[in-house]
PLY file of the C-alpha trace (Angstrom):
ply
format ascii 1.0
element vertex 472
property float x
property float y
property float z
element edge 471
property int vertex1
property int vertex2
end_header
-13.23 26.55 24.47
-9.99 26.96 22.42
-9.16 30.37 21.01
-9.64 30.62 17.31
-6.60 31.52 15.15
-6.29 35.24 14.57
-7.02 36.18 10.98
-4.42 38.44 9.28
-4.35 40.36 6.03
-2.24 38.63 3.53
1.05 40.36 2.88
0.68 42.74 5.89
1.37 40.61 8.98
3.00 37.16 9.03
3.85 34.78 11.88
7.55 33.93 12.55
9.48 31.58 10.31
13.09 30.51 10.14
15.18 30.97 7.11
18.15 29.50 8.86
17.73 26.95 11.66
20.01 25.43 14.21
21.72 22.18 13.23
20.36 19.26 15.22
23.80 18.33 16.61
26.35 20.98 17.48
29.66 20.15 19.17
32.40 22.23 20.87
35.43 21.88 23.07
36.17 23.12 26.56
37.72 26.32 26.71
36.78 27.33 23.17
34.06 29.85 22.10
30.87 28.45 20.72
28.35 30.31 18.47
24.71 29.36 17.76
22.98 31.29 14.93
19.48 31.52 13.38
17.87 33.76 10.78
14.30 34.66 11.39
11.55 36.37 9.33
8.14 37.72 10.02
6.04 40.92 10.24
6.41 42.52 12.60
10.00 41.39 13.07
9.96 38.58 15.60
12.05 38.79 18.83
14.19 35.59 19.55
14.53 34.17 23.10
17.05 31.42 23.78
16.55 28.56 26.18
18.74 25.84 27.65
16.90 22.83 28.81
13.70 24.82 28.73
15.10 27.59 31.03
15.62 31.08 29.53
19.07 32.40 28.83
19.89 35.97 29.69
23.00 37.97 28.92
25.80 37.37 31.37
29.62 37.01 31.23
29.17 33.30 30.08
26.37 33.83 27.48
25.71 36.67 25.08
22.49 36.79 22.99
22.41 39.36 20.21
19.85 40.13 17.45
20.74 42.39 14.46
17.79 42.44 12.01
16.99 38.93 10.98
20.22 37.39 12.26
20.25 36.09 15.84
23.16 34.67 17.67
23.99 33.09 21.10
27.63 33.25 21.90
29.24 31.11 24.72
32.51 32.94 25.26
34.22 29.87 26.87
32.37 26.66 26.68
32.47 23.88 29.36
31.04 20.40 29.42
28.28 21.60 31.85
27.14 23.89 29.00
25.97 20.80 27.14
22.34 20.15 26.54
19.36 21.08 24.49
19.24 24.61 23.22
16.05 26.19 21.81
15.60 29.40 19.83
12.06 30.62 19.88
10.96 33.50 17.66
7.71 35.23 18.55
5.59 38.13 17.41
1.89 39.02 18.04
0.87 36.63 15.25
2.55 33.45 16.63
5.83 31.81 17.48
8.27 29.27 16.04
11.02 27.26 17.63
14.00 25.28 16.50
16.36 23.14 18.64
19.94 21.85 18.69
21.58 19.30 20.88
24.99 20.83 21.98
27.84 18.71 23.17
30.98 20.15 24.73
34.01 17.81 24.88
36.02 17.89 28.00
39.79 17.66 28.39
39.69 13.95 28.97
37.52 13.25 25.82
39.25 11.79 22.77
39.95 14.34 20.13
40.12 17.26 22.51
42.21 20.20 21.37
43.25 22.63 24.13
42.64 26.32 23.68
45.49 28.88 23.52
47.01 29.36 26.91
45.74 32.22 28.96
47.68 34.64 31.13
46.76 35.41 34.82
47.06 39.14 34.11
48.26 41.67 31.68
51.98 41.85 30.76
54.27 44.12 28.66
55.24 42.93 25.30
58.42 45.01 24.79
59.24 44.29 21.08
56.98 47.13 19.81
56.94 50.83 20.46
54.24 52.63 22.45
51.90 55.26 20.84
52.93 58.87 21.28
52.77 59.65 25.08
51.03 62.64 26.52
52.94 66.03 26.33
54.09 65.72 29.98
55.44 62.19 29.52
58.83 61.55 27.91
58.81 59.17 24.92
59.88 55.54 25.55
60.68 52.66 23.28
60.30 48.97 23.29
56.48 48.74 23.63
53.84 46.91 21.65
52.52 49.35 19.06
52.08 46.72 16.36
49.66 44.77 18.43
46.36 44.89 16.64
43.78 47.08 18.33
40.62 45.53 19.80
37.83 45.17 17.32
35.21 48.02 17.31
32.24 47.47 19.43
29.91 46.92 16.40
32.21 44.24 15.17
32.35 42.41 18.38
28.70 42.36 18.58
27.88 41.60 14.88
26.92 38.06 13.84
28.47 38.10 10.52
30.75 35.12 9.97
33.51 37.24 8.41
33.70 39.46 11.59
33.96 36.34 13.75
36.80 34.92 11.61
38.62 38.33 11.92
38.15 38.28 15.71
39.56 34.70 15.85
42.56 35.49 13.64
43.51 38.53 15.78
43.16 36.52 19.04
45.34 33.75 17.62
48.08 36.36 16.65
47.93 37.66 20.18
48.30 34.31 21.76
51.19 33.35 19.44
53.10 36.38 20.81
52.26 35.37 24.37
53.83 31.82 23.76
56.99 33.35 22.18
57.65 36.65 23.98
60.94 38.65 23.19
63.10 39.78 26.10
61.57 42.41 28.23
62.94 45.90 28.25
62.81 47.29 31.66
63.10 50.92 30.64
59.50 51.37 29.66
57.96 54.07 31.68
55.06 53.68 34.10
52.72 55.55 31.79
53.73 53.46 28.80
53.35 50.22 30.72
49.83 51.24 31.87
48.70 51.90 28.25
50.03 48.54 27.13
48.33 46.84 29.99
44.95 48.44 29.07
45.45 47.43 25.44
46.28 43.96 26.27
43.40 43.65 28.82
41.01 44.17 25.93
42.06 40.74 24.66
42.76 38.72 27.82
40.15 39.86 30.31
37.87 37.10 29.03
40.43 34.25 29.57
41.86 34.97 33.09
40.88 32.68 36.00
39.22 35.54 37.69
36.99 36.05 34.66
36.22 32.38 34.52
35.18 32.44 38.07
33.01 35.51 37.43
31.29 33.73 34.64
30.71 30.68 36.66
29.17 32.73 39.49
26.92 34.59 36.97
25.82 31.34 35.53
24.85 30.13 38.97
23.13 33.31 39.84
21.06 32.94 36.64
20.05 29.44 37.66
18.90 30.63 41.07
17.12 33.88 40.45
13.89 34.50 38.27
14.49 36.63 35.32
11.76 39.05 34.02
10.84 38.03 30.49
8.02 38.72 28.08
5.59 35.71 27.96
2.75 34.82 25.59
-0.19 32.67 26.65
-0.80 29.50 24.52
-2.94 29.94 21.30
-4.04 27.07 19.05
-3.65 28.06 15.43
-4.62 24.63 14.22
-7.14 22.16 15.56
-8.60 19.00 14.28
-12.31 18.71 13.27
-14.69 15.96 14.21
-13.22 12.56 12.95
-14.76 9.28 11.79
-12.59 6.25 11.78
-13.15 2.55 10.96
-12.57 -0.05 13.58
-9.06 -1.40 13.41
-7.86 1.64 11.32
-5.37 4.50 12.11
-6.33 8.04 13.41
-4.12 11.07 13.64
-5.33 14.24 15.43
-3.18 17.17 14.65
-2.84 20.51 16.37
-0.44 23.40 16.48
-0.09 25.82 19.27
1.97 29.07 19.84
3.12 30.64 23.03
6.25 31.92 24.95
7.75 29.87 26.65
6.92 26.83 24.55
3.71 25.36 26.08
3.32 21.85 27.42
0.42 19.75 25.94
-1.73 17.03 27.76
-4.36 14.92 26.14
-7.55 13.82 27.86
-10.30 11.44 26.85
-13.70 11.94 28.32
-11.94 13.89 31.20
-9.28 11.28 31.97
-5.53 11.83 31.14
-4.47 9.77 28.09
-1.23 7.69 28.70
1.04 6.58 25.85
1.06 2.88 25.09
1.49 0.69 22.03
-1.84 2.02 20.49
-1.68 5.63 21.62
1.36 7.78 20.85
2.07 11.59 21.01
4.60 13.15 18.76
5.90 16.55 17.78
7.12 17.14 14.25
9.81 19.59 13.12
7.22 22.15 12.00
5.84 22.31 15.45
2.65 20.27 14.81
1.65 18.05 17.76
-0.17 14.81 16.89
-2.00 12.18 18.80
-1.75 8.86 16.91
-4.22 6.00 17.65
-3.53 2.75 15.86
-5.84 -0.25 15.58
-8.88 1.76 16.67
-11.39 0.04 18.89
-15.02 0.96 19.74
-13.62 1.89 23.19
-11.61 4.70 21.61
-14.60 6.72 20.59
-15.43 9.77 22.60
-14.44 13.33 23.15
-10.73 14.20 23.17
-9.54 17.44 24.95
-5.97 18.91 24.51
-4.83 21.30 27.08
-1.81 23.54 26.45
-0.12 25.35 29.37
2.77 27.72 30.02
3.48 30.26 32.73
1.47 32.87 30.81
-1.82 30.98 30.72
-3.70 27.98 29.24
-5.72 27.07 26.16
-7.60 23.98 25.19
-9.91 22.49 22.49
-12.17 19.35 22.27
-12.78 17.13 19.32
-15.06 14.17 18.91
-13.76 10.82 17.50
-16.30 8.44 16.10
-15.39 4.83 15.62
-17.41 3.10 12.85
-18.17 -0.55 13.66
-19.08 -2.72 10.86
-21.91 -5.06 11.78
-22.07 -8.56 10.03
-24.32 -8.26 7.04
-27.39 -10.42 6.32
-28.64 -11.06 2.77
-32.18 -10.10 1.85
-35.09 -12.63 2.20
-38.64 -12.25 1.01
-41.30 -11.55 3.69
-43.96 -11.10 1.00
-43.53 -11.47 -2.79
-45.28 -9.57 -5.58
-48.83 -10.88 -6.46
-50.69 -10.88 -9.70
-53.25 -7.97 -9.68
-56.22 -7.36 -12.04
-57.52 -3.82 -12.35
-59.99 -2.00 -14.77
-58.62 0.30 -17.45
-58.14 3.86 -16.12
-58.18 2.86 -12.43
-55.36 3.18 -9.83
-53.15 0.09 -9.38
-50.40 -0.63 -6.74
-48.24 -3.77 -6.41
-45.82 -4.26 -3.53
-43.42 -6.57 -1.86
-41.44 -6.74 1.43
-37.83 -8.04 2.04
-35.71 -8.34 5.18
-31.92 -8.08 5.55
-29.18 -6.22 7.26
-28.39 -3.61 6.18
-31.98 -2.87 4.97
-32.11 -3.74 1.25
-32.99 -1.40 -1.64
-35.08 -2.17 -4.56
-34.69 -2.12 -8.44
-37.80 -2.40 -10.48
-37.96 -3.74 -14.18
-40.91 -4.07 -16.69
-40.38 -6.79 -19.07
-36.70 -6.82 -18.27
-36.11 -3.00 -18.78
-35.29 -0.92 -15.72
-37.87 1.57 -14.32
-37.29 5.04 -12.97
-39.64 7.88 -11.76
-39.31 9.29 -15.30
-40.80 6.13 -16.77
-44.30 7.31 -15.55
-44.43 4.99 -12.54
-44.40 6.05 -8.96
-41.73 3.98 -7.12
-41.23 4.10 -3.34
-40.37 2.40 -0.11
-41.11 2.80 3.56
-37.39 2.41 4.47
-38.07 -0.83 6.38
-37.89 -3.13 3.37
-41.32 -2.68 1.80
-41.16 -1.59 -1.95
-44.18 -0.50 -4.05
-44.99 0.44 -7.68
-48.11 2.63 -8.47
-49.91 3.64 -11.65
-52.47 6.28 -11.34
-54.45 5.33 -14.44
-53.77 1.87 -15.74
-53.81 1.20 -19.51
-53.25 -1.75 -21.64
-49.60 -0.69 -21.99
-49.23 -1.34 -18.29
-50.56 -4.90 -18.50
-47.47 -7.13 -18.26
-44.95 -8.77 -16.01
-43.00 -6.66 -13.30
-39.83 -7.59 -11.47
-38.57 -6.29 -8.01
-35.08 -7.28 -6.90
-33.84 -6.45 -3.33
-30.17 -5.85 -2.80
-27.70 -5.23 -0.04
-23.93 -5.87 0.37
-24.56 -9.46 1.47
-26.74 -10.45 -1.56
-29.75 -10.07 -3.73
-33.14 -11.65 -4.47
-36.03 -11.03 -6.91
-39.66 -11.78 -7.49
-42.29 -11.21 -10.26
-45.89 -10.24 -10.45
-48.30 -9.38 -13.30
-50.80 -6.59 -13.69
-53.82 -7.41 -15.69
-55.78 -4.48 -17.19
-59.43 -5.05 -18.26
-61.33 -3.10 -20.80
-64.76 -1.81 -19.89
-66.63 -4.23 -22.02
-64.58 -7.11 -20.59
-65.57 -6.07 -17.11
-69.41 -5.85 -18.10
-69.71 -9.30 -19.93
-72.28 -11.45 -18.19
-71.06 -14.60 -16.59
-72.26 -18.00 -17.93
-73.96 -20.12 -15.29
-74.63 -23.81 -15.31
-78.04 -25.23 -14.74
-78.09 -28.53 -13.02
-80.95 -30.92 -14.10
-81.97 -33.91 -12.13
-80.65 -37.31 -12.94
-82.76 -39.44 -15.28
-83.75 -41.91 -12.57
-84.45 -39.29 -9.99
-88.29 -40.07 -10.02
-88.02 -43.87 -9.69
-88.56 -45.55 -6.44
-85.53 -46.18 -4.39
-85.63 -49.92 -4.68
-86.20 -49.96 -8.46
-83.56 -47.30 -8.98
-80.95 -49.26 -7.23
-82.01 -52.50 -9.13
-81.74 -50.77 -12.42
-78.41 -49.02 -11.55
-76.97 -52.55 -10.57
-78.30 -54.18 -13.87
-76.92 -51.18 -15.86
-73.51 -51.51 -14.29
-73.40 -55.30 -15.12
-74.36 -54.84 -18.70
-71.69 -52.13 -19.14
-69.14 -54.48 -17.85
-70.19 -57.21 -20.35
-70.65 -54.77 -23.24
-74.21 -56.22 -24.07
-76.48 -53.58 -22.69
-77.93 -50.65 -24.53
-78.59 -47.23 -23.35
-82.20 -46.65 -22.18
0 1
1 2
2 3
3 4
4 5
5 6
6 7
7 8
8 9
9 10
10 11
11 12
12 13
13 14
14 15
15 16
16 17
17 18
18 19
19 20
20 21
21 22
22 23
23 24
24 25
25 26
26 27
27 28
28 29
29 30
30 31
31 32
32 33
33 34
34 35
35 36
36 37
37 38
38 39
39 40
40 41
41 42
42 43
43 44
44 45
45 46
46 47
47 48
48 49
49 50
50 51
51 52
52 53
53 54
54 55
55 56
56 57
57 58
58 59
59 60
60 61
61 62
62 63
63 64
64 65
65 66
66 67
67 68
68 69
69 70
70 71
71 72
72 73
73 74
74 75
75 76
76 77
77 78
78 79
79 80
80 81
81 82
82 83
83 84
84 85
85 86
86 87
87 88
88 89
89 90
90 91
91 92
92 93
93 94
94 95
95 96
96 97
97 98
98 99
99 100
100 101
101 102
102 103
103 104
104 105
105 106
106 107
107 108
108 109
109 110
110 111
111 112
112 113
113 114
114 115
115 116
116 117
117 118
118 119
119 120
120 121
121 122
122 123
123 124
124 125
125 126
126 127
127 128
128 129
129 130
130 131
131 132
132 133
133 134
134 135
135 136
136 137
137 138
138 139
139 140
140 141
141 142
142 143
143 144
144 145
145 146
146 147
147 148
148 149
149 150
150 151
151 152
152 153
153 154
154 155
155 156
156 157
157 158
158 159
159 160
160 161
161 162
162 163
163 164
164 165
165 166
166 167
167 168
168 169
169 170
170 171
171 172
172 173
173 174
174 175
175 176
176 177
177 178
178 179
179 180
180 181
181 182
182 183
183 184
184 185
185 186
186 187
187 188
188 189
189 190
190 191
191 192
192 193
193 194
194 195
195 196
196 197
197 198
198 199
199 200
200 201
201 202
202 203
203 204
204 205
205 206
206 207
207 208
208 209
209 210
210 211
211 212
212 213
213 214
214 215
215 216
216 217
217 218
218 219
219 220
220 221
221 222
222 223
223 224
224 225
225 226
226 227
227 228
228 229
229 230
230 231
231 232
232 233
233 234
234 235
235 236
236 237
237 238
238 239
239 240
240 241
241 242
242 243
243 244
244 245
245 246
246 247
247 248
248 249
249 250
250 251
251 252
252 253
253 254
254 255
255 256
256 257
257 258
258 259
259 260
260 261
261 262
262 263
263 264
264 265
265 266
266 267
267 268
268 269
269 270
270 271
271 272
272 273
273 274
274 275
275 276
276 277
277 278
278 279
279 280
280 281
281 282
282 283
283 284
284 285
285 286
286 287
287 288
288 289
289 290
290 291
291 292
292 293
293 294
294 295
295 296
296 297
297 298
298 299
299 300
300 301
301 302
302 303
303 304
304 305
305 306
306 307
307 308
308 309
309 310
310 311
311 312
312 313
313 314
314 315
315 316
316 317
317 318
318 319
319 320
320 321
321 322
322 323
323 324
324 325
325 326
326 327
327 328
328 329
329 330
330 331
331 332
332 333
333 334
334 335
335 336
336 337
337 338
338 339
339 340
340 341
341 342
342 343
343 344
344 345
345 346
346 347
347 348
348 349
349 350
350 351
351 352
352 353
353 354
354 355
355 356
356 357
357 358
358 359
359 360
360 361
361 362
362 363
363 364
364 365
365 366
366 367
367 368
368 369
369 370
370 371
371 372
372 373
373 374
374 375
375 376
376 377
377 378
378 379
379 380
380 381
381 382
382 383
383 384
384 385
385 386
386 387
387 388
388 389
389 390
390 391
391 392
392 393
393 394
394 395
395 396
396 397
397 398
398 399
399 400
400 401
401 402
402 403
403 404
404 405
405 406
406 407
407 408
408 409
409 410
410 411
411 412
412 413
413 414
414 415
415 416
416 417
417 418
418 419
419 420
420 421
421 422
422 423
423 424
424 425
425 426
426 427
427 428
428 429
429 430
430 431
431 432
432 433
433 434
434 435
435 436
436 437
437 438
438 439
439 440
440 441
441 442
442 443
443 444
444 445
445 446
446 447
447 448
448 449
449 450
450 451
451 452
452 453
453 454
454 455
455 456
456 457
457 458
458 459
459 460
460 461
461 462
462 463
463 464
464 465
465 466
466 467
467 468
468 469
469 470
470 471
């Protein structure tokens, strides 16, 4: 079962959010420094971990990650084309995690538009056009050394992410390289002590640009790729999961979920226990806000079932299951009468019930009318159905007011039909009136002999035809 999102008190604890994210495309040039920066918020303050192509980045001579309050930077001291790739900044605290990504491209020397960095020196050298600082008491003063060379930036400035500090560092470095490109004549009278101090001072600037330093950074980068680095991991936790979903056949369905964890978890979708593969009707996407979505277009009945999403990283695993129902619309059948209303006679004050039955798909519903006016339960009549197409109307104590025509119409989405029936209510005196009976008398010639009766009937018939006979 998936873990439920942790509930937090409003205003006290908040998951990480970025107030400044990485640009989607970042470019640099070989030999130049490159800085990636994000601003993060959250309570407690999230910690930011940097990744390149999914692998964590640790501080080394090539990469320096720093976090000062909400500002987090990743500095590549000297970028190379092999540093190109996808970089991710993941901010995490106990209440969640958030990530942003950038595609970094470093142009090489052979790429169009390449600008070479300032030339680097193989080692420190004495710049003799400036004086040295005062020597120790046991050392004689000398002249011609670089006292006007700007001092190295303070440690806090070198680490700080502020853009103004970085601009100052760049300006100082450019001034230094300008002096390297146009050195004045070297004065040889500098003492060994003075030369040593200048070398130390200059080394603060050039130590990152020498071939030896470059080789050290390359070796460090290789070591980071080969060895495992201890890091803090958070197991996946779903903070948003979809609910049971109903969809019409042929429609579009989107199942959204959001998961936290460090490193960023991988998600796999399953349907009824089988891995779900992407195709023209099934797509898996990730939006910028970290929401993962499974999109199913042109839903079919075969898409119905239980869908399970499994999220995994090196710290653990989490999953949830959601049910998708596909509503298949059957072809409708218009109502037809199985039995219509019949005229019914009842004594006044007695119970009366009339009913009819209709068939159709879906099962029809009924509307009753009395003399063309619609009836409801409040009209004093009991209206009902058995749910299978039989509809009835009942009156507990029939009165003359109930004696009239009634109409029942059956409806569904495919059509409607109607039928009518009459209720006749008799008064007590009408029901007790004796019935009149006919008394049959024998015919006038019943007592005559058969031969005489036949002769007389023949003669009478002949006289009637001629119009001359009289009635006996």
